[in-house]
C-alpha positions in Angstrom: 37.1 11.2 95.2 39.6 13.6 93.5 36.7 15.4 91.8 34.9 15.7 95.1 37.9 17.2 96.8 38.4 19.7 93.9 34.6 20.6 94.1 34.8 21.1 97.8 37.8 23.4 97.3 35.8 25.4 94.8 32.9 25.8 97.2 35.3 27.0 99.9 37.1 29.4 97.6 33.8 30.8 96.3 32.4 31.2 99.8 35.5 33.0 101.2 35.7 35.4 98.2 32.0 36.2 98.0 31.5 38.6 101.1 31.9 42.1 99.8 34.8 44.0 101.5 37.4 46.5 100.4 38.7 44.2 97.6 35.1 43.7 96.4 34.6 47.4 96.3 37.9 47.8 94.4 36.8 45.2 91.9 33.5 47.0 91.3 35.1 50.5 91.1 37.9 49.4 88.8 35.5 47.5 86.5 33.3 50.6 86.2 36.2 52.9 85.6 38.6 50.8 83.5 36.7 47.8 82.2 36.0 44.1 82.9 39.6 42.9 82.6 41.0 45.3 85.1 38.2 44.4 87.5 38.9 40.7 87.0 42.6 41.3 87.5 41.8 42.9 90.8 39.9 39.9 92.0 42.4 37.4 90.7 45.1 39.1 92.8 43.0 38.2 95.9 42.3 34.7 94.6 46.1 34.1 94.1 46.8 35.2 97.7 44.0 33.0 99.0 45.4 30.1 97.1 48.9 30.8 98.6 47.5 30.8 102.1 45.3 27.8 101.3 48.5 26.0 100.3 50.1 26.7 103.6 47.0 25.4 105.4 46.4 22.4 103.1 50.1 21.2 103.1 50.3 21.7 106.9 53.3 24.1 106.6 53.2 25.0 110.3 56.6 26.7 110.4 55.5 29.2 107.7 52.1 29.8 109.2 53.6 30.3 112.7 56.1 32.9 111.3 53.4 34.8 109.4 51.1 34.9 112.4 54.0 36.2 114.6 54.4 39.0 112.1 50.7 39.8 111.9 51.1 43.1 113.7 53.6 44.4 111.1 51.6 42.9 108.2 48.4 44.4 109.6 50.1 47.8 109.8 51.2 47.6 106.2 47.7 46.4 105.2 46.0 49.2 107.0 48.2 51.9 105.6 47.9 50.4 102.1 44.1 50.4 102.4 44.2 54.0 103.4 46.4 54.8 100.4 44.1 53.0 98.0 41.0 54.6 99.5 42.5 58.1 99.2 43.7 57.4 95.7 40.3 56.1 94.6 38.6 59.1 96.3 40.8 61.7 94.7 41.4 60.3 91.2 38.8 61.5 88.7 37.2 58.8 86.6 38.2 58.6 82.9 36.2 61.0 80.6 35.3 58.0 78.4 34.6 54.4 79.3 37.5 52.4 78.0 39.7 49.5 78.7 43.0 49.7 80.5 46.4 48.5 79.3 48.4 45.5 80.5 50.5 47.6 82.9 47.4 48.9 84.7 45.9 45.4 84.9 49.1 44.0 86.4 49.1 46.8 88.9 45.5 46.1 89.8 46.5 42.4 90.3 49.5 43.1 92.3 47.8 45.6 94.6 45.1 43.2 95.8 47.6 40.3 95.9 49.8 42.2 98.4 46.8 43.6 100.3 45.3 40.1 100.8 48.7 38.8 102.0 48.7 41.3 104.8 46.1 39.2 106.6 48.0 36.0 107.6 45.1 34.9 109.9 43.4 33.8 106.6 45.6 30.6 107.1 43.6 29.7 110.2 40.3 30.4 108.4 41.3 27.9 105.8 42.5 25.4 108.5 39.2 25.7 110.3 37.1 25.3 107.2 39.2 22.4 105.8 38.9 20.6 109.1 35.1 21.3 109.3 34.4 19.7 106.0 36.8 16.8 106.6 39.7 18.1 104.5 42.3 18.6 107.2 45.9 18.3 106.1 47.3 14.8 105.9 51.1 14.5 106.0 52.5 13.3 102.7 49.2 13.5 100.8 50.5 16.1 98.4 48.2 15.2 95.5 45.1 15.7 97.6 46.4 19.0 99.0 47.2 20.3 95.5 43.7 19.4 94.2 42.2 21.2 97.2 44.2 24.4 96.6 43.5 24.3 92.9 39.8 24.1 93.8 40.1 27.0 96.2 41.7 29.2 93.5 39.1 28.1 90.9 36.2 28.9 93.2 37.6 32.3 94.2 38.3 33.1 90.5 34.8 32.1 89.5 33.3 34.6 92.0 35.5 37.5 90.7 34.6 36.6 87.1 30.9 36.7 88.0 31.3 40.0 89.9 33.3 41.8 87.2 31.0 40.4 84.5 27.9 41.5 86.3 29.2 45.0 86.9 30.2 45.3 83.3 26.6 44.8 82.3 25.8 48.0 84.2 28.8 49.9 83.0 27.3 51.3 79.8 24.3 52.7 81.8 26.5 54.7 84.2 27.3 58.3 83.2 30.5 60.1 84.1 28.7 62.1 86.9 27.5 58.9 88.5 30.9 57.3 88.2 32.4 60.3 89.9 30.2 59.7 93.0 30.9 56.0 92.8 34.6 56.7 93.1 34.0 59.0 96.1 31.8 56.5 97.9 34.1 53.6 97.2 37.2 55.6 98.2 35.6 56.7 101.5 34.5 53.1 102.4 37.9 51.7 101.6 39.6 54.4 103.6 37.3 53.6 106.5 38.3 49.9 106.3 41.9 51.0 106.5 41.3 53.2 109.5 39.4 50.5 111.3 42.1 48.0 110.7 44.8 50.4 112.1 42.7 51.1 115.1 42.2 47.4 115.8 46.0 46.9 115.8 46.4 49.1 118.9 45.3 46.5 121.5 47.7 44.0 119.9 50.6 46.4 120.4 49.7 47.3 124.0 49.4 43.6 125.0 52.4 42.5 123.0 50.4 40.0 121.0 
């Protein structure tokens, strides 16, 4: 049973991470520009944030989830602005002249940026609650061992997706010239910027209605 819970958590984490969005684009762009480890660090930042929100859902921490959802407007504003910043930075920063790996500081920065970005969407908690309940893994008060296994599985599944994505992009990296990478940066930056603008626009109804 414990193995089954961990396995279900892995499937959930993989499924939540797999749809390509702004973080997926960042992972691809950073892998191409700075190497597999930086791309993987980008994805692991999101996986860590998913595991944190999965912990809130799995352990039934309603006080924390309620507080975060009440702050969703402010968090969404931060997330939208941060996405716009990352998009502009990606758009305007020229790719390195030679393909090469990045240092530890840059990898930690890549990890931290996507960790914080993912945390700006507290509604992820309810996504986990809905999925957990849908597969019969709803939070049970006091069942901490089961909840911990579930969260560990979510992180492992999400991390597996980012490992596959960064590894797959690495296989294409040697075939991409500096000119192509320049246009990849521009395209990725524009799309990420668009995600940020859309997020900020979607916040306006929340502010008008006081939600």
